[in-house]
C-alpha positions in Angstrom: -24.0 4.9 5.2 -20.4 4.1 4.6 -18.3 3.7 7.7 -16.1 6.6 8.6 -12.9 6.0 10.5 -13.8 7.9 13.6 -12.0 5.4 15.8 -8.8 6.0 13.8 -9.1 9.8 14.3 -9.7 9.4 18.1 -6.6 7.1 18.3 -4.6 9.6 16.3 -5.7 12.5 18.5 -4.7 10.5 21.6 -1.4 9.7 20.1 -0.7 13.4 19.4 -1.6 14.3 23.0 0.7 11.6 24.3 3.5 12.8 22.0 3.6 9.6 19.9 3.1 11.4 16.6 4.2 8.4 14.5 1.7 5.9 15.8 -0.9 6.5 13.2 1.1 8.3 10.5 -0.6 8.6 7.1 1.4 6.8 4.5 -0.9 6.7 1.4 -4.3 6.5 0.0 -6.5 3.8 -1.7 -6.8 4.9 -5.3 -8.7 1.9 -6.5 -11.0 -0.6 -4.7 -13.1 -3.4 -6.0 -15.5 -5.2 -3.7 -14.6 -5.7 0.0 -11.3 -4.4 1.3 -10.7 -4.2 5.0 -8.1 -2.4 7.1 -7.1 -3.9 10.4 -6.2 -1.2 13.0 -5.0 -1.9 16.5 -8.5 -1.6 18.0 -10.9 -2.5 15.2 -11.4 -3.4 11.5 -12.7 -0.8 9.0 -13.8 -0.8 5.5 -11.4 0.8 3.0 -13.1 2.7 0.2 -11.7 4.8 -2.7 -10.1 7.9 -1.2 -9.5 6.3 2.2 -6.1 7.0 3.7 -4.0 4.1 5.0 -1.6 4.4 8.0 1.6 2.8 9.1 1.2 -0.7 10.6 -2.2 -1.2 9.1 -3.1 -4.6 7.8 -5.0 -4.5 4.5 -7.1 -7.5 3.6 -9.0 -8.3 0.5 -11.8 -10.9 0.2 -12.6 -13.2 -2.6 -12.9 -11.3 -6.0 -11.6 -8.1 -4.3 -8.6 -6.1 -5.3 -7.1 -2.7 -4.3 -4.4 -0.3 -5.2 -2.6 1.8 -2.6 -0.5 4.9 -3.7 2.0 5.8 -1.0 3.3 9.3 -0.2 6.5 8.7 -2.2 4.4 7.6 -5.2 5.2 4.0 -5.0 2.2 1.9 -6.0 1.0 -1.4 -4.4 -1.7 -3.5 -6.0 -3.2 -6.3 -3.9 -4.9 -9.3 -5.4 -7.9 -11.3 -4.1 -7.8 -13.2 -0.8 -4.6 -11.4 0.2 -3.2 -9.8 3.4 -0.5 -7.2 3.5 1.0 -5.3 6.5 2.3 -1.8 5.9 5.2 -2.3 8.2 7.7 0.6 7.9 7.7 4.0 6.3 10.4 6.6 7.0 10.6 9.7 5.0 13.9 10.5 3.2 16.0 13.2 4.8 18.6 15.6 3.4 21.5 13.2 3.9 19.7 9.8 4.0 17.3 7.7 2.0 13.8 6.7 3.2 12.7 3.3 4.2 9.6 1.4 3.0 8.9 -2.1 4.1 5.8 -4.1 3.1 5.1 -7.5 4.6 3.0 -9.7 2.3 1.4 -12.2 4.8 -0.5 -14.1 2.0 -1.7 -13.7 -1.5 -0.8 -11.6 -4.6 0.9 -8.3 -4.9 2.2 -6.0 -7.6 4.7 -3.3 -6.6 6.0 -0.3 -8.5 8.7 1.8 -6.9 8.3 5.6 -6.2 10.7 8.5 -5.6 12.8 7.0 -2.8 16.3 5.7 -3.4 16.0 2.1 -4.6 17.7 0.9 -1.4 14.6 2.1 0.5 12.3 -0.6 -0.7 11.8 -4.1 0.8 8.9 -6.5 0.3 8.9 -9.4 2.7 7.1 -12.7 2.5 7.2 -15.8 4.7 10.3 -17.1 2.9 12.2 -14.1 1.6 13.0 -10.4 1.6 12.9 -8.8 -1.9 15.1 -5.7 -2.5 14.7 -3.5 -5.5 17.1 -2.8 -8.3 14.3 -1.7 -10.7 10.8 -0.6 -10.9 7.9 -3.2 -11.3 7.5 -6.7 -10.1 4.7 -9.0 -8.9 4.4 -12.0 -6.7 2.3 -14.4 -4.8 3.0 -15.4 -1.3 2.0 -19.0 -0.4 2.6 -20.9 2.9 6.0 -22.3 2.0 7.0 -20.5 -1.2 6.8 -17.2 -3.1 6.4 -17.0 -6.8 8.0 -13.9 -8.2 7.9 -12.2 -11.7 10.0 -9.2 -12.6 8.2 -7.0 -15.2 10.7 -4.1 -15.4 14.2 -3.5 -13.9 15.4 -6.1 -11.4 15.2 -7.4 -7.8 17.5 -9.0 -5.3 16.1 -11.9 -3.2 17.4 -13.0 0.1 15.8 -16.2 1.5 15.2 -16.7 5.2 17.6 -19.7 5.1 20.5 -17.6 3.8 20.1 -18.2 0.0 19.5 -15.6 -2.6 19.4 -14.7 -6.3 19.1 -11.7 -8.6 16.2 -11.5 -11.1 16.0 -9.2 -14.1 13.1 -8.1 -16.3 11.4 -11.1 -17.9 12.6 -13.6 -15.3 10.6 -15.4 -12.7 11.5 -17.6 -9.7 9.9 -20.0 -7.3 11.4 -19.1 -3.9 11.5 -21.2 -0.8 13.2 -20.6 2.5 16.4 -22.3 1.3 16.4 -21.7 -2.5 15.9 -19.1 -5.2 16.5 -20.2 -8.7 15.9 -17.7 -11.6 14.1 -18.9 -14.7 14.3 -17.1 -18.0 10.8 -16.1 -19.0 7.6 -16.4 -16.9 6.3 -19.9 -16.2 3.1 -20.7 -18.0 0.0 -19.1 -16.2 2.2 -17.4 -13.7 1.6 -13.8 -14.8 -0.2 -13.1 -11.7 -1.9 -9.8 -12.5 -2.3 -10.1 -16.2 -6.1 -10.8 -16.1 -6.7 -8.3 -13.3 -4.8 -5.6 -15.2 -6.8 -6.3 -18.4 -10.1 -6.2 -16.5 -9.2 -3.0 -14.6 -6.3 -1.0 -16.1 -6.4 1.5 -13.2 -5.3 -1.3 -10.8 -2.0 -1.5 -12.6 -1.3 2.0 -13.9 1.3 4.1 -12.2 -0.1 7.1 -10.2 1.6 10.0 -8.5 0.5 10.7 -4.9 0.7 14.5 -5.5 -1.6 14.4 -8.5 -4.5 12.3 -7.1 -7.9 13.7 -8.0 -11.2 13.3 -6.2 -12.2 9.6 -5.9 -13.7 8.0 -9.0 -16.4 5.4 -9.1 -15.4 1.9 -8.4 -17.0 -1.0 -10.1 -20.0 -1.0 -7.7 -20.6 2.7 -8.7 -19.3 4.0 -5.3 -17.9 7.5 -5.9 -17.1 8.3 -2.3 -20.3 7.9 -0.3 -19.6 10.0 2.8 -16.5 11.1 0.9 -18.3 12.5 -2.1 -16.6 15.7 -3.2 -13.5 15.1 -1.1 -10.3 16.3 -2.8 -7.1 14.5 -1.8 -4.7 17.3 -1.1 -1.5 15.9 0.5 -0.4 18.5 3.0 2.7 19.0 5.1 2.1 18.5 8.8 3.5 17.3 12.0 4.6 13.8 12.4 5.8 13.2 8.8 2.3 13.2 7.3 -0.3 13.5 10.0 -1.3 16.9 8.5 -2.1 15.2 5.3 -4.0 12.4 7.1 -6.2 15.0 8.9 -6.4 17.4 6.0 -7.8 14.9 3.5 -10.4 13.5 5.9 -14.0 14.2 5.0 -16.0 15.9 7.7 -19.4 14.2 7.9 -21.8 15.0 10.8 -20.2 12.9 13.4 -19.6 13.4 17.2 -16.0 12.5 16.7 -15.2 14.8 13.8 -12.4 17.2 14.0 -13.0 21.0 13.8 -11.0 23.0 11.4 -8.6 25.4 13.2 -9.3 29.1 12.7 -7.5 30.7 9.8 -4.3 32.5 10.5 -4.6 36.3 10.5 
């Protein structure tokens, strides 16, 4: 039986009671999973399957030969390569007179990011040596201990290194970024197209998806079509706490002592 995030729901309920409605705010869903992908929550680690929601401040880890794609509520897409670790740091919904904020911290490994419907100023991807701002739509990278390799596929990015340097990259350019240096190179370096093989093997990993149009989970490459989540339809819903309603509303309801009970229908 696949593991259900009962612990997450308990923590969420406690957070609501305490008034801290942002502590476990839903920010997206795993639309593609191959092999073992784990989410690290404050009190435990859980397996992430297709259709599983992800929450703010969660750390997503992939094992060897594992990949995942997360689709966030603003419809930005994040693909995560094998042996990688990403923290979903900051997600703030856009208001009537402001733009949202979305910050992803790539602790190690490969990533591919496609912007969503927020203002471009909203997006930042951080690695150990740089902060990557967006002027365009799609880029990929690999965070290593002392450097980050970056390729811009569409649009452009702005790079600020932790040592105060920086550079701008446009589509078709790449760079090897260190804490002190960022030098654009025309064209991708040989063998540096990080997700080319993964995208060819699994096109769904790299295709752009809209959060509002997600359908019931499809089978992954192990034939998993939802397990305990079979038949679950992802229906993002407005709720308290900037997305907690969606997080509860899209949860499956297996027989579980910690499951939530649907509220009575309004008269």
